[in-house]
N, C-alpha and C positions, 0 to 999 in steps of 0.2 A: 614052835617056831612059824606059825600062818598068823600069831599077834603081833608079829613087828610089822608085819605089811600092812595091819588095817589104818585105814583113814580115819582123820580124824573126824568128830561129830561135824556138821553142818550145822551154823547157827545161821538163821533167816531173820533179816532185820523189815519191820515194816517203815515204811517212808517216815513216817510221822518219830519212830524210836530211832532211825539214823539221823535226821536233821535234828531231835532234841538234842541228840548226845554230841554231833559236831556244833550245835550253838552253846553246850555248856564248854568243851574246850575251846572253842573262840572267845568267849566271853571272859572266861577264866584264864586263859593264856595274856590278852590282852585287855587289861580293864579300862586303863585309860592311856591314850596313845596321841603323841603331837605329829600333825600331819599337814603337810605343804603341797599346794596344787592352784588348778586355776579353776574358776567358779564358770559352770555352764547349764543350759537347761534353769536357772533360775526362776521360781515361780513362788507366788505367796497365793494361796487359798484362803476361803473365806473364815478358814478355823485360825489366822493368821501365823500360822507355823510357815517355817523357813523350807522349801526341798528345793535341792539342786544335784550339780554332781561335780564332784572333786579330779582333775585330770593332771596327766602329765604326758610326755610324749607316750611312754610307755603303757600305761594303763588308767581306769578311772573306776571310781566309787561311788554310791550313793550316798547321799549326805541328808540328815535331817534336822533341824534346829527348832525346838519348841518356843512355842512364843512367851514363857517364862522367862527363857534365856536369850533369847533375841531382841526383847525389849531394852534390855540394857546397853545393848553398843550404840555405838556414837554415829557409826555412819551407814551406809544404805549397800548391800552387796548388789553387785553387777554383773552380767556375762562377762568373762574374759579379765575380772580382776584376780589378781595373784593373791592367794591368803594363806596364814596360818591358822592352822585349828587344833583345838583339844578337843578330845572325845573317847567316848568309848565304842567297842564294834559291837553289833548287835547283827543277830541272823533271825531276819523274819521269816517266819516259819510256813505261814501259808503259802508265799511264793516261792521259799526257797534259795532266797538270796541274801548276802549279808550287807551291812549297812553302815555307818558311822553315825550317832546319836552325839553333836557338837554341844558342847557346853559353855566355849569360848570360842572367839574368832576376832583375828586381826588381820589389816592389810599386810601384804610384806611386802618392805621396803619404804614404806610410809607412815608416817605415825597414823594411829588411829584418829585423835582430834583433828591433826592438821587435813586429812582428808574428809573427816565431817566437816571440818571448814571451808573446803572447797568446794564440795558438794551442795551443801546450803546456800552458796553465796553465788553458785551458777543458778541454782534454783529461783532465788528471789529476784536475781537480775533477770531473768525470762520472766516474771511477774511483773515487772515493772517498777519493783521498789527503789530501784538507784536512780531512776530516772532523774534528769534536771527540771524537767515541768514540775515535778512534785516539789523543790523545794522552796521553803517559804523566806521570806527576807525576814533579817534579825530588827526588831524596834530600837528606835537611833536612842531612845532614854527611854527604858522600860521601869516603871512605877514598883512593881512587885516580880521579883526573881525565883524559880522556884528549883531546888538542887537537888535531885536526887543522887544521894551515898552512903557513904558509911559516916554516922554521927560521930566516931574515934578516931577516926585516920587523920593525918597531916594532909589531906586532898582537902575537907572542907575547911581547914584553917588556913590554908594557903588564899583558896577563894575568897573566904571574909575578908583575909587582910588585902587581897588586891584589889576588894570591891572598896571597903573603907577607904583605903589609900587614896583611889582616884574619883569616888562619889559617895561620902560616908553615909547620905540619909536614903539610901533606896533600901526598901521592905526586901529582906529574902526570906522563902519558908523553905524549911529543909524538911524533906521526906526522908526520915531514916531507912534504909534498908540493908541488908548483908549485901557484898560483892563478891562473894567466891564462897563456894560451898553447894550442898545440897540447898535448893528452895530458894537460890539467892534469883535464878531467872524470875520467877512467878513473881517474887518480891518486887523487883524492878519494875516489871510490868504493871503490876496492882499500884504502885506508887506513881507511874508516869498516868496509869489510868485515874488516881484519887485526884492529881493535881489539873488533870482536863475539867474533871467533874465540879469541882471548885470554882474554877471560871477565872480566879481572879490575878493569876500570874499571866506576865507579858512572855516570858520566853524560859525555857527548863533548860536546868543543865544536868547533861550524865555523866560524872566524874567517877573515877577513882586512879589509885596508884599503878604505877607498871608491876608487870610479872610474867611470869611464864606463861604459856598457851593453856594450861592449864587453870591457872589462876583466873586466867580472862573468860572462861569458857561461860559462865552465866551471861555475858556479853556477844558472845556469839552463838546465841540461842535463838531461836526461830521466834518464841513466844515475845521476847523483849524487842525482835527486828518488827514486828507485827505490832506491837503496843506503839513503838516509835511514829513508823506509818498512821496508824490511826488517830495520832495525836494533832488536835487545832490549833494549837499551841506551837509555835518554833521550837525545834528542840537541837541543842548543841551538845556533840557528843566529843566527850573529855576524856578519853579513856586509855591509861598507859602513859608510856613516852612517845616522843615523837615519832620514832619508828616504828609504834605499834599499830596495827590495823586491825581493828574488828569490825562484823558485821553490823554492830550499831554503827561504826563511823561513815560505813556506807548506805545507810538506812537515812541518818539523822540530816536536817535541814542544813548543818554546818558542822563539820570536824575540827577541834582545835587540838594542835598538838600536846597539849598539856593542859590541865586543870586552870593553871596560871592564866595561860593566854585564854582560855576560856574566858575567863573573868573581865581580861583587858579585851574582848572583842565585844561583850556587852555591855558596859558601861564605858562611857568617855570620861577623859578629865575634868573634874568640876571647875579646877580652878582656869583650865583652858577654854570652858564652856563660857565662864564668866568673864574672862579676856574678850572673849570674841565677842559675847553680848554689849562688853562697853564699847568695842570698835564700831558694832552695827548702828549700837545708841549712838554714838557720834557721828556718824555718817548719815544716820537718817536725820538728827537732830541739823548738821548742816543743810541738808537737803530741804528740809521743812522753812528755814530761815532762807533758802534761795527762793523757794517757792514764793514765800511771802513778799519777799521785795520784790521779784516780778512780777507778780499780781499785782504788788501796790504801784508800781511804775506802769503798767498798762490802766491801772483804776485812774491814774492821775490826767495819762493820756486820752482815756477815753472820755474822762469828766470836761477836757479842755474843746473837745469837739461834739460835748453837747447843747441842742439848742433849748431856749426855754421853751418850756411847754406852752405857754399862752400865744408866742409867736409861731410856733410850730401848729398849734389846734387851728390861727388864722390862715398860715400857709396850705393848710389841709383844708379851710374852708372856701377858699379861694380856688383852690385846685377842683374841688366838690362841685362849686358852681359852673365851672369851665366845665367840668365832666358833663352835670346835668345839661347845659345848651348845646355841648356837641352830640350828647343824645338827642336831644329833641330835634335839634337840624337834622340830623342823619334819620330817624323816624320819620319828619315831614317829607324829606327827598324819599326815603322809601315807599310811602305813601304816594306819592305823585308818580312815580316810576310805576308802581302797582298799578294806580287808576289808567296809566296810559298803555300798558300792558294788557290788562283788561277790556278798553275799548277797541284795540287793535285785534285783540282776538274775538272780540264781538262781531266787529266787521268781517275777520274771516270764516266764523261761522256762518254769517249769514250769506256770506258766497258761497259756502259750501253746504246751502239748504237742501236737503232731499227732493223738496219739490223742482227746483231749479235744476239740480241733477237731472232728476228726471226727466222733465221737459228737453233738456241738451240728449239725452239718451235715446229719447222718441224720436226728435228730428234727426240723429245721426243715424238710429234703425232704419228709417223710410228712406236716406240717403244709399244707403248698407244696400238698400231689398232693391232699389231701381238699378243699381250699377250693377248687382248681381243679375237681376232678368236681363238686364242688355246683355250683360256677359255671357249668359247662357245662350240667349238667342243668338247671338254671333257663332257660340261655338257649335250650336247645331245645325246653323245654316252651313258653316263653313265644313264639318263632319259629312251632312249631306252629300255638298259637290265631291267632296274624296270619294264619298262611297261610290258616287253615280261613274265617277270616272274609274274605278275600281272596278266596276260591275263591266263596265265597258269593254276593260282590256281583259277581263276572263273571259266574256262571253269571245274576243277576238281569238283567246289563245284555246279556246275549248275544244276537244276532238271531234263531239258532238256536231257541233257547229262546221266543221269541216267536211263531217260527211254527209251533212244536209246539201254541200256543193255538190256534190256526186260520188266523193270517195267512200273507200270501204278499209274494212282491217282484215287482213287474214292471219288465221293460224293455225296451226299445225293440231293434229288429232292424234292423241289423247293429249298430249304434250300441251296443248297449249302455249304451243312456243310462237310469239309473233313472227310471221315471213317476212325478210326483208332482202332476201336471196335466194333466187329460183333454185340455186343448189341444196338450199335446206330441204325442199322436197323432190319426191320421185313422181313419176307419171302411175296411177292409179292409187295415189293415196288421196286419202280424205282429209279436206279442210275446213275451217270454218269462216265462213266469211262474212263479216257482221257490217250493215249498211246502218243508215239514221235512222229506220226504222225497223230493228227487229235484226235476224241473222240466221244464215240458211248453210246447211253442209253440202261441197260440193266434191264432187270426184275429178282428180286431174287426169284431162286426155293426153295431153299434150305441153310442152314445155319451151319457151320460145327467150331466147337473150340475145341483145345485138344483132336484132333481124334475121337469127336464124331461128327455126324449128328444127322439134322432134330432136331435143339436144339431149 
């Protein structure tokens, strides 16, 4: 009865044991899965592995794509890109998190090759490989043409047919390469470098027939684009049909819609050139004949105007004699003028002799000294008379002179105010009385005004 209520034996797992058990269940249940989501937190450490997060509106999962697998993809993953991946689930025991190890990755809704094409095109355009300033002009009539293409396809036959039809004796160097498949891009780039190293080609044609995006992949590779850009020989890209565009078309100096059109761009029609040469030769011949005729007419006209050398020498001799006579007469006249001028200058110098000028100045100095002495004497006498008159007037106005006539000056004490009215003083007040010789202090005992005393 008691055994029916016994609890089952409790099993305790370690963290490692439980994680290892979950890892086995998870990896065995989902060995390979296809998963769709949006990339975020994309990063590439020095190891070269891809680490990112796949997410949708409801959840997210960590993802890793090792270097051995990611080097085979044709595009570069970016944050926000919607992708479809195939991989196996894995639980990372040290951190206890699960993740998906991706073996295959492709963009969702767009082809891998098309995405790789757009990404490479945008990157090379940013670097300036497509700019017009780097494009070189094609030579008018190349002596040798380099062709990079497959030696067995119809493309080389079309090119040779057009060249032989338009200008048969143009030399052509064919650099045979694979135009699709593994290693094709490297062969094309190496052929371009080889033709540049040889240096005897005037223009290079890079050609192949039309095909799918996969078939044209070699011409959408970065290695071919950079080999075209590095070429010092002009490059014509004639890849695919008229509607096909490749990275090589954008990088090349000229794009031709087809290989046959490229051959027509390179060489002109020989018969048209010969006809043009004949026209130019005839026009040049006529121009030369007209020029000769014109020069002959001018020579005839000039010869009629020419004078016999003997007569011309005689005329020049007469002109020389006349010129010599005029020169002699002119020199004589100049000498006479200079001689007269010298005499006049001598006379002027004699009149301006320093001795004569000193004597004249001495006479003038004596005259000025006498004049100055007389003026000073008159000035002093005049000023003495003025001074005497002023002294007499000052003496007449001198208060002391008035005091000498018996007058006096009275001032109050201690203010020393000048007394002009008896109302200014009072009886018993002391005043100072100044006479012509000295002063005395007096005491007022009585005042009188208008004949009245004791006021």
